[in-house]
All heavy atoms as an XYZ file, in Angstrom:
693
protein
N       0.840     -1.173      0.000
C       0.000      0.000      0.000
C       0.884      1.235      0.000
O       1.944      1.244      0.606
C      -0.883      0.014      1.249
C      -1.840     -1.160      1.426
C      -2.506     -1.076      2.792
C      -2.858     -1.198      0.332
N       0.423      2.270     -0.681
C       1.176      3.515     -0.685
C       0.222      4.697     -0.785
O      -0.932      4.563     -1.149
C       2.187      3.535     -1.831
C       1.550      3.621     -3.188
C       1.366      4.844     -3.797
C       1.111      2.489     -3.837
C       0.753      4.927     -5.034
C       0.502      2.563     -5.072
C       0.321      3.794     -5.681
N       0.737      5.855     -0.435
C       0.030      7.126     -0.507
C       0.806      7.998     -1.484
O       2.027      7.863     -1.591
C       0.012      7.753      0.900
C      -0.863      8.941      1.001
N      -0.452     10.187      0.608
C      -2.131      9.074      1.443
C      -1.427     11.049      0.807
N      -2.461     10.405      1.313
N       0.160      8.900     -2.206
C       0.891      9.769     -3.136
C       1.971     10.616     -2.472
O       2.951     10.981     -3.102
C      -0.196     10.663     -3.733
C      -1.470      9.933     -3.537
C      -1.283      9.101     -2.299
N       1.817     10.900     -1.189
C       2.827     11.660     -0.435
C       3.814     10.665      0.175
O       3.452      9.887      1.056
C       2.135     12.462      0.662
C       3.088     13.247      1.541
O       4.323     13.063      1.454
O       2.584     14.053      2.346
N       5.082     10.658     -0.266
C       6.064      9.687      0.248
C       6.210      9.708      1.767
O       6.412      8.664      2.382
C       7.365     10.091     -0.440
C       6.949     10.838     -1.661
C       5.657     11.516     -1.301
N       6.084     10.877      2.387
C       6.198     10.949      3.853
C       5.064     10.167      4.515
O       5.263      9.509      5.529
C       6.196     12.401      4.316
N       3.886     10.232      3.941
C       2.759      9.495      4.505
C       2.874      8.006      4.220
O       2.459      7.176      5.023
C       1.448     10.062      3.977
C       1.332     11.525      4.452
C      -0.011     12.071      4.462
N      -0.837     11.409      5.452
C      -2.141     11.581      5.485
N      -2.735     12.357      4.621
N      -2.861     10.967      6.388
N       3.449      7.649      3.084
C       3.658      6.234      2.771
C       4.547      5.583      3.823
O       4.342      4.430      4.186
C       4.272      6.068      1.361
O       3.319      6.513      0.402
C       4.620      4.617      1.074
N       5.513      6.318      4.361
C       6.409      5.762      5.383
C       5.680      5.433      6.679
O       6.211      4.742      7.537
C       7.580      6.709      5.629
C       8.585      6.705      4.487
C       9.853      7.457      4.820
N       9.678      8.883      4.932
C       9.683      9.745      3.911
N       9.847      9.309      2.684
N       9.517     11.031      4.112
N       4.445      5.896      6.857
C       3.653      5.569      8.044
C       2.979      4.203      7.911
O       2.349      3.726      8.846
C       2.593      6.644      8.285
C       3.192      7.987      8.625
C       2.131      9.062      8.748
O       1.036      8.961      8.201
N       2.459     10.100      9.479
N       3.105      3.594      6.741
C       2.482      2.294      6.488
C       3.569      1.227      6.503
O       4.513      1.282      5.722
C       1.775      2.273      5.117
C       0.733      3.389      5.047
C       1.141      0.907      4.867
C       0.189      3.605      3.655
N       3.435      0.271      7.390
C       4.392     -0.827      7.465
C       4.257     -1.722      6.237
O       3.169     -1.896      5.689
C       4.124     -1.650      8.727
O       4.884     -2.823      8.727
N       5.352     -2.306      5.830
C       5.302     -3.247      4.711
C       4.403     -4.440      5.043
O       3.761     -5.023      4.190
C       6.722     -3.720      4.405
C       6.789     -4.541      3.163
C       8.221     -4.802      2.820
N       8.284     -5.203      1.430
C       9.374     -5.500      0.804
N      10.521     -5.423      1.428
N       9.353     -5.856     -0.443
N       4.359     -4.811      6.296
C       3.504     -5.903      6.788
C       2.567     -5.342      7.848
O       2.620     -5.730      9.002
C       4.359     -7.046      7.355
C       5.225     -7.657      6.318
C       6.552     -7.414      6.113
C       4.835     -8.596      5.324
N       7.013     -8.151      5.054
C       5.978     -8.883      4.548
C       3.638     -9.221      5.008
C       5.942     -9.772      3.475
C       3.610    -10.101      3.948
C       4.751    -10.366      3.194
N       1.717     -4.427      7.475
C       0.860     -3.722      8.425
C      -0.208     -4.641      9.027
O      -0.432     -4.651     10.221
C       0.207     -2.518      7.738
C      -0.099     -1.402      8.664
N       0.782     -0.384      8.916
C      -1.170     -1.168      9.433
C       0.258      0.440      9.783
N      -0.933     -0.012     10.118
N      -0.867     -5.406      8.171
C      -1.889     -6.351      8.635
C      -2.049     -7.432      7.585
O      -1.530     -7.329      6.481
C      -3.236     -5.657      8.900
C      -3.899     -5.111      7.667
C      -4.724     -5.912      6.893
C      -3.708     -3.799      7.284
C      -5.335     -5.413      5.754
C      -4.309     -3.286      6.151
C      -5.125     -4.095      5.384
N      -2.761     -8.481      7.962
C      -3.082     -9.525      6.993
C      -4.568     -9.844      7.087
O      -5.180     -9.692      8.139
C      -2.252    -10.788      7.217
C      -2.511    -11.487      8.528
C      -1.610    -12.695      8.756
O      -0.662    -12.904      7.994
O      -1.871    -13.421      9.723
N      -5.131    -10.256      5.960
C      -6.508    -10.736      5.907
C      -6.462    -12.224      5.638
O      -5.730    -12.681      4.768
C      -7.279    -10.044      4.783
C      -7.566     -8.572      4.969
C      -8.205     -7.998      3.712
C      -8.471     -8.340      6.169
N      -7.243    -12.972      6.395
C      -7.301    -14.425      6.216
C      -8.740    -14.877      6.179
O      -9.576    -14.355      6.904
C      -6.594    -15.143      7.365
C      -5.114    -14.944      7.351
C      -4.471    -15.848      8.348
N      -3.026    -15.743      8.208
C      -2.206    -16.676      8.572
N      -2.655    -17.788      9.119
N      -0.914    -16.518      8.429
N      -8.979    -15.871      5.352
C     -10.305    -16.498      5.343
C     -10.367    -17.492      6.501
O      -9.440    -18.240      6.737
C     -10.544    -17.223      4.034
C     -10.708    -16.284      2.874
C     -11.222    -17.035      1.645
N     -11.180    -16.170      0.488
C     -12.154    -15.333      0.144
N     -13.235    -15.269      0.881
N     -12.054    -14.577     -0.929
N     -11.476    -17.469      7.205
C     -11.711    -18.382      8.321
C     -13.094    -18.997      8.100
O     -13.878    -18.503      7.288
C     -11.655    -17.613      9.636
N     -13.391    -20.073      8.820
C     -14.710    -20.696      8.655
C     -15.869    -19.713      8.875
O     -16.908    -19.826      8.247
C     -14.727    -21.801      9.711
C     -13.284    -22.140      9.917
C     -12.551    -20.837      9.741
N     -15.646    -18.715      9.740
C     -16.708    -17.741     10.027
C     -16.613    -16.486      9.161
O     -17.330    -15.521      9.375
C     -16.696    -17.371     11.509
C     -15.402    -16.714     11.955
O     -14.375    -16.851     11.254
O     -15.405    -16.058     13.016
N     -15.715    -16.461      8.174
C     -15.567    -15.302      7.291
C     -14.143    -14.764      7.318
O     -13.220    -15.440      7.765
N     -13.955    -13.539      6.871
C     -12.625    -12.921      6.864
C     -12.253    -12.421      8.245
O     -13.098    -11.953      9.007
C     -12.589    -11.734      5.903
C     -12.547    -12.029      4.429
C     -12.564    -10.725      3.633
C     -11.317    -12.828      4.071
N     -10.934    -12.488      8.534
C     -10.403    -11.957      9.793
C      -9.176    -11.116      9.469
O      -8.391    -11.463      8.599
C     -10.055    -13.078     10.754
C     -11.306    -13.898     11.110
C     -11.149    -14.789     12.288
N     -10.922    -14.129     13.550
C     -11.865    -13.647     14.354
N     -13.119    -13.683     13.992
N     -11.560    -13.120     15.512
N      -9.035     -9.998     10.162
C      -7.881     -9.126     10.032
C      -7.001     -9.306     11.256
O      -7.492     -9.289     12.381
C      -8.329     -7.669      9.927
C      -7.216     -6.635      9.867
C      -7.604     -5.520      8.914
C      -6.883     -6.074     11.231
N      -5.690     -9.497     11.035
C      -4.723     -9.584     12.124
C      -3.694     -8.485     11.912
O      -3.080     -8.384     10.867
C      -4.016    -10.926     12.160
C      -2.910    -10.970     13.236
C      -2.299    -12.327     13.351
N      -3.225    -13.200     14.038
C      -3.046    -13.639     15.283
N      -1.969    -13.323     15.948
N      -3.923    -14.428     15.846
N      -3.496     -7.655     12.951
C      -2.526     -6.569     12.888
C      -1.134     -7.125     13.130
O      -0.902     -7.853     14.092
C      -2.866     -5.493     13.937
O      -4.191     -5.023     13.678
C      -1.912     -4.339     13.867
N      -0.200     -6.779     12.248
C       1.177     -7.266     12.343
C       2.155     -6.166     12.722
O       3.298     -6.445     13.060
C       1.604     -7.874     11.000
C       0.725     -9.008     10.477
C       1.180     -9.414      9.083
C       0.736    -10.186     11.427
N       1.729     -4.931     12.677
C       2.609     -3.777     12.862
C       2.307     -3.057     14.172
O       1.201     -3.135     14.693
C       2.398     -2.809     11.695
O       3.042     -1.587     11.914
N       3.311     -2.325     14.663
C       3.095     -1.436     15.810
C       2.330     -0.186     15.376
O       1.766      0.516     16.195
C       4.437     -1.012     16.427
C       5.238     -2.148     17.026
C       4.642     -2.689     18.305
O       3.835     -1.994     18.953
O       4.980     -3.827     18.665
N       2.339      0.086     14.050
C       1.624      1.252     13.528
C       0.128      1.109     13.749
O      -0.412     -0.001     13.871
N      -0.562      2.236     13.774
C      -1.992      2.242     14.051
C      -2.790      1.535     12.957
O      -2.627      1.819     11.777
C      -2.493      3.682     14.195
C      -3.979      3.848     14.456
C      -4.350      3.234     15.812
C      -4.369      5.306     14.402
N      -3.633      0.611     13.376
C      -4.614     -0.024     12.504
C      -5.954      0.079     13.222
O      -6.045     -0.236     14.411
C      -4.289     -1.509     12.253
O      -2.993     -1.609     11.670
C      -5.305     -2.154     11.324
N      -6.970      0.551     12.511
C      -8.307      0.600     13.090
C      -9.260     -0.192     12.221
O      -9.082     -0.305     11.012
C      -8.824      2.058     13.215
O      -8.902      2.642     11.916
C      -7.940      2.891     14.116
N     -10.281     -0.745     12.846
C     -11.355     -1.434     12.144
C     -12.645     -0.755     12.569
O     -12.981     -0.739     13.757
C     -11.368     -2.947     12.453
C     -12.601     -3.602     11.881
C     -10.113     -3.609     11.909
N     -13.303     -0.146     11.598
C     -14.517      0.629     11.863
C     -14.303      1.625     13.005
O     -15.150      1.783     13.879
C     -15.701     -0.300     12.137
C     -16.118     -1.063     10.888
O     -15.928     -0.532      9.776
O     -16.624     -2.191     11.023
N     -13.142      2.285     12.985
C     -12.837      3.340     13.945
C     -12.243      2.883     15.266
O     -11.820      3.704     16.075
N     -12.169      1.582     15.498
C     -11.623      1.064     16.764
C     -10.201      0.555     16.550
O      -9.958     -0.244     15.650
C     -12.494     -0.072     17.280
C     -13.872      0.388     17.661
C     -14.673     -0.759     18.267
N     -16.053     -0.366     18.386
C     -17.037     -0.811     17.630
N     -16.813     -1.707     16.695
N     -18.267     -0.384     17.798
N      -9.252      0.982     17.397
C      -7.876      0.487     17.262
C      -7.802     -1.021     17.494
O      -8.506     -1.564     18.342
C      -7.109      1.227     18.364
C      -7.991      2.316     18.827
C      -9.397      1.933     18.494
N      -6.934     -1.674     16.714
C      -6.685     -3.114     16.865
C      -5.201     -3.267     17.161
O      -4.363     -2.926     16.331
C      -7.069     -3.899     15.587
C      -6.774     -5.381     15.777
C      -8.521     -3.672     15.225
N      -4.866     -3.737     18.345
C      -3.474     -3.881     18.768
C      -2.733     -4.962     17.997
O      -3.330     -5.889     17.454
N      -1.424     -4.818     17.975
C      -0.567     -5.779     17.282
C      -0.834     -7.194     17.810
O      -0.907     -7.419     19.011
C       0.899     -5.424     17.481
C       1.843     -6.356     16.746
C       3.285     -5.937     16.926
C       4.199     -6.902     16.183
N       5.611     -6.518     16.336
N      -0.978     -8.140     16.884
C      -1.185     -9.530     17.244
C      -2.640     -9.916     17.455
O      -2.951    -11.094     17.563
N      -3.519     -8.935     17.501
C      -4.936     -9.240     17.682
C      -5.593     -9.445     16.333
O      -5.175     -8.885     15.330
C      -5.629     -8.099     18.429
C      -5.114     -7.820     19.839
C      -5.844     -6.634     20.428
C      -5.255     -9.041     20.717
N      -6.645    -10.255     16.315
C      -7.393    -10.406     15.075
C      -8.866    -10.174     15.342
O      -9.366    -10.466     16.424
C      -7.107    -11.740     14.387
C      -7.643    -12.919     15.145
O      -7.146    -13.171     16.252
O      -8.564    -13.580     14.641
N      -9.517     -9.602     14.344
C     -10.926     -9.249     14.459
C     -11.643     -9.657     13.171
O     -11.046     -9.682     12.103
C     -11.124     -7.741     14.720
C     -10.547     -7.321     16.061
C     -10.509     -6.919     13.600
N     -12.942     -9.962     13.275
C     -13.692    -10.288     12.068
C     -13.931     -9.029     11.241
O     -14.111     -7.935     11.785
C     -15.006    -10.852     12.605
C     -15.140    -10.296     13.976
C     -13.742    -10.071     14.486
N     -13.906     -9.173      9.922
C     -14.236     -8.092      8.998
C     -15.174     -8.653      7.933
O     -15.215     -9.864      7.715
C     -12.974     -7.475      8.347
C     -12.109     -6.776      9.386
C     -12.147     -8.513      7.603
N     -15.920     -7.775      7.293
C     -16.860     -8.205      6.259
C     -17.047     -7.066      5.271
O     -16.469     -5.998      5.439
C     -18.181     -8.614      6.885
C     -18.813     -7.517      7.708
C     -20.103     -7.985      8.356
N     -20.547     -7.146      9.422
C     -20.956     -5.881      9.313
N     -20.939     -5.286      8.166
N     -21.369     -5.212     10.356
N     -17.837     -7.305      4.275
C     -18.140     -6.270      3.293
C     -18.633     -5.018      4.014
O     -19.479     -5.091      4.897
C     -19.205     -6.787      2.321
O     -19.495     -5.840      1.358
N     -18.056     -3.875      3.659
C     -18.416     -2.613      4.294
C     -17.496     -2.189      5.415
O     -17.504     -1.031      5.828
N     -16.679     -3.104      5.948
C     -15.745     -2.764      7.024
C     -14.735     -1.735      6.528
O     -14.226     -1.825      5.423
C     -14.997     -4.026      7.505
O     -15.935     -4.918      8.099
C     -13.919     -3.690      8.527
N     -14.432     -0.749      7.372
C     -13.427      0.263      7.065
C     -12.180     -0.025      7.894
O     -12.261     -0.160      9.107
C     -13.938      1.655      7.375
C     -15.047      2.063      6.438
C     -15.515      3.474      6.737
N     -16.647      3.794      5.917
C     -16.566      4.279      4.684
N     -15.391      4.496      4.137
N     -17.648      4.544      3.998
N     -11.047     -0.113      7.200
C      -9.766     -0.393      7.844
C      -8.889      0.838      7.714
O      -8.580      1.266      6.606
C      -9.074     -1.606      7.188
C      -9.985     -2.834      7.238
C      -7.721     -1.878      7.854
C      -9.547     -3.963      6.338
N      -8.505      1.426      8.849
C      -7.594      2.570      8.863
C      -6.168      2.081      8.985
O      -5.863      1.231      9.823
N      -5.294      2.601      8.133
C      -3.899      2.158      8.080
C      -2.987      3.337      8.368
O      -2.849      4.249      7.545
C      -3.565      1.550      6.700
C      -2.144      1.014      6.682
C      -4.551      0.459      6.330
N      -2.370      3.343      9.566
C      -1.371      4.343      9.925
C      -1.819      5.781      9.804
O      -1.021      6.642      9.458
N      -3.081      6.103     10.063
C      -3.592      7.467      9.888
C      -3.298      8.011      8.499
O      -3.159      9.215      8.318
C      -3.018      8.413     10.947
C      -3.665      8.247     12.288
O      -4.836      7.907     12.381
N      -2.911      8.472     13.341
N      -3.150      7.115      7.517
C      -2.759      7.515      6.168
C      -3.807      7.138      5.132
O      -4.144      7.924      4.274
C      -1.413      6.861      5.796
O      -0.435      7.314      6.727
C      -0.976      7.228      4.412
N      -4.304      5.922      5.192
C      -5.277      5.419      4.230
C      -6.478      4.850      4.956
O      -6.361      4.383      6.087
C      -4.677      4.281      3.390
C      -3.513      4.585      2.477
C      -3.007      3.290      1.848
C      -3.918      5.564      1.399
N      -7.596      4.859      4.271
C      -8.766      4.134      4.723
C      -9.109      3.132      3.635
O      -9.264      3.509      2.471
C      -9.965      5.073      4.964
O      -9.617      6.029      5.955
C     -11.188      4.284      5.416
N      -9.188      1.877      4.016
C      -9.570      0.816      3.084
C     -10.984      0.393      3.441
O     -11.311      0.258      4.615
C      -8.630     -0.383      3.213
C      -7.136     -0.090      3.162
C      -6.350     -1.367      3.435
C      -6.771      0.490      1.822
N     -11.813      0.195      2.447
C     -13.156     -0.302      2.711
C     -13.330     -1.594      1.943
O     -13.136     -1.646      0.730
C     -14.212      0.698      2.284
C     -15.617      0.222      2.656
C     -16.649      1.264      2.410
N     -16.708      1.562      0.993
C     -17.757      2.099      0.406
N     -18.801      2.426      1.106
N     -17.742      2.329     -0.885
N     -13.669     -2.660      2.654
C     -13.907     -3.940      1.998
C     -15.215     -3.851      1.223
O     -16.227     -3.436      1.768
C     -13.966     -5.066      3.024
C     -12.697     -5.302      3.830
C     -12.899     -6.473      4.791
C     -11.519     -5.573      2.920
N     -15.160     -4.216     -0.022
C     -16.326     -4.100     -0.888
C     -16.791     -5.478     -1.338
O     -15.991     -6.334     -1.675
C     -15.983     -3.251     -2.107
N     -18.055     -5.669     -1.332
C     -18.671     -6.859     -1.884
C     -19.691     -6.400     -2.905
O     -19.699     -5.239     -3.306
N     -20.567     -7.260     -3.287
C     -21.567     -6.922     -4.302
C     -22.408     -5.715     -3.886
O     -22.787     -4.908     -4.719
C     -22.464     -8.126     -4.557
N     -22.650     -5.564     -2.605
C     -23.472     -4.456     -2.123
C     -22.721     -3.162     -1.900
O     -23.319     -2.159     -1.538
N     -21.405     -3.131     -2.092
C     -20.601     -1.935     -1.821
C     -19.678     -1.622     -2.995
O     -18.511     -1.353     -2.816
C     -19.764     -2.127     -0.554
C     -20.579     -2.241      0.671
N     -21.063     -3.450      1.117
C     -21.033     -1.312      1.524
C     -21.763     -3.238      2.213
N     -21.761     -1.964      2.483
N     -20.188     -1.628     -4.189
C     -19.346     -1.444     -5.371
C     -19.180      0.008     -5.786
O     -18.436      0.311     -6.692
C     -19.924     -2.246     -6.542
N     -19.853      0.958     -5.130
C     -19.755      2.362     -5.530
C     -18.521      3.028     -4.943
O     -17.886      2.527     -4.026
C     -21.011      3.117     -5.079
O     -21.086      3.125     -3.676
N     -18.191      4.207     -5.473
C     -17.032      4.970     -4.986
C     -17.318      5.485     -3.590
O     -18.466      5.724     -3.205
C     -16.734      6.133     -5.925
N     -16.279      5.716     -2.839
C     -16.399      6.216     -1.474
C     -16.681      7.706     -1.502
O     -16.220      8.422     -2.375
C     -15.109      5.925     -0.709
C     -15.278      6.174      0.773
O     -16.408      6.210      1.272
O     -14.250      6.332      1.436
N     -17.414      8.214     -0.515
C     -17.762      9.623     -0.487
C     -17.001     10.409      0.571
O     -17.305     11.554      0.825
C     -19.267      9.786     -0.271
C     -19.748      9.131      1.013
O     -18.951      8.444      1.674
O     -20.914      9.305      1.352
N     -15.998      9.812      1.219
C     -15.228     10.514      2.231
C     -14.112     11.322      1.597
O     -13.696     11.070      0.479
C     -14.609      9.518      3.221
C     -15.631      8.902      4.132
C     -14.966      8.103      5.231
O     -13.723      8.077      5.299
O     -15.700      7.516      6.019
N     -13.598     12.315      2.362
C     -12.499     13.139      1.882
C     -11.159     12.423      1.967
O     -10.225     12.779      1.270
C     -12.407     14.434      2.700
C     -13.596     15.338      2.443
O     -14.194     15.251      1.345
O     -13.921     16.133      3.333
N     -11.044     11.404      2.827
C      -9.768     10.695      2.981
C      -9.500      9.819      1.765
O     -10.404      9.458      1.026
C      -9.777      9.846      4.252
O     -10.755      8.846      4.153
N      -8.253      9.484      1.566
C      -7.896      8.598      0.459
C      -8.389      7.201      0.820
O      -8.037      6.643      1.849
C      -6.383      8.601      0.265
C      -5.946      7.770     -0.902
C      -4.534      8.163     -1.303
N      -4.036      7.268     -2.301
C      -4.285      7.399     -3.602
N      -5.015      8.386     -4.032
N      -3.775      6.542     -4.465
N      -9.207      6.623     -0.033
C      -9.838      5.333      0.245
C      -9.601      4.377     -0.906
O      -9.687      4.761     -2.057
C     -11.360      5.510      0.452
O     -11.571      6.401      1.533
C     -12.048      4.186      0.722
N      -9.290      3.137     -0.571
C      -9.163      2.076     -1.568
C     -10.279      1.084     -1.310
O     -10.625      0.814     -0.167
C      -7.815      1.359     -1.427
C      -6.625      2.251     -1.623
S      -5.090      1.369     -1.282
C      -4.920      0.467     -2.799
N     -10.829      0.526     -2.371
C     -11.879     -0.469     -2.246
C     -11.261     -1.840     -2.450
O     -10.593     -2.084     -3.453
C     -12.946     -0.238     -3.308
C     -13.549      1.161     -3.268
S     -14.609      1.408     -1.872
C     -16.028      0.504     -2.401
N     -11.434     -2.741     -1.510
C     -10.954     -4.107     -1.610
C     -12.155     -5.012     -1.696
O     -13.077     -4.909     -0.885
C     -10.114     -4.474     -0.392
C      -8.904     -3.601     -0.103
C      -8.221     -4.077      1.173
C      -7.940     -3.627     -1.253
N     -12.176     -5.905     -2.657
C     -13.306     -6.809     -2.816
C     -12.885     -8.223     -2.410
O     -12.227     -8.907     -3.171
C     -13.806     -6.795     -4.254
C     -15.081     -7.607     -4.414
O     -15.447     -8.393     -3.546
N     -15.766     -7.398     -5.510
N     -13.252     -8.666     -1.199
C     -12.854     -9.995     -0.738
C     -13.542    -11.116     -1.494
O     -13.127    -12.261     -1.421
C     -13.244     -9.997      0.738
C     -14.340     -8.998      0.838
C     -14.048     -7.949     -0.212
N     -14.584    -10.793     -2.268
C     -15.299    -11.818     -3.020
C     -14.713    -12.045     -4.411
O     -15.113    -12.966     -5.103
C     -16.772    -11.424     -3.167
C     -17.433    -11.260     -1.803
O     -17.115    -12.056     -0.898
O     -18.234    -10.339     -1.639
N     -13.785    -11.173     -4.824
C     -13.190    -11.307     -6.163
C     -12.247    -12.497     -6.207
O     -11.593    -12.816     -5.225
C     -12.439    -10.036     -6.519
N     -12.164    -13.166     -7.361
C     -11.218    -14.288     -7.475
C      -9.788    -13.806     -7.345
O      -9.463    -12.695     -7.739
C     -11.472    -14.853     -8.873
C     -12.423    -13.931     -9.544
C     -12.927    -12.928     -8.563
N      -8.934    -14.622     -6.753
C      -7.539    -14.240     -6.520
C      -6.741    -14.241     -7.803
O      -7.026    -14.842     -8.762
C      -6.900    -15.172     -5.519
């Protein structure tokens, strides 16, 4: 992940978090000491939380990622830089 401003890109760890499929759906695990939020709540390093279509993931106060599924295919309306990730898309 990167931001157009190189200084802000440095706030994003190369291994900031990971998404994994689990029997109950997708789970996010924070791998970095840098700030990661899920729907506005901080997630500490090593913790994992469930995520689904529509979940907003904050990365280092730099980017906001929104998981998109069939029901969330439109562009984001926030002022922050947002990327749409579709967990239902084929790899």
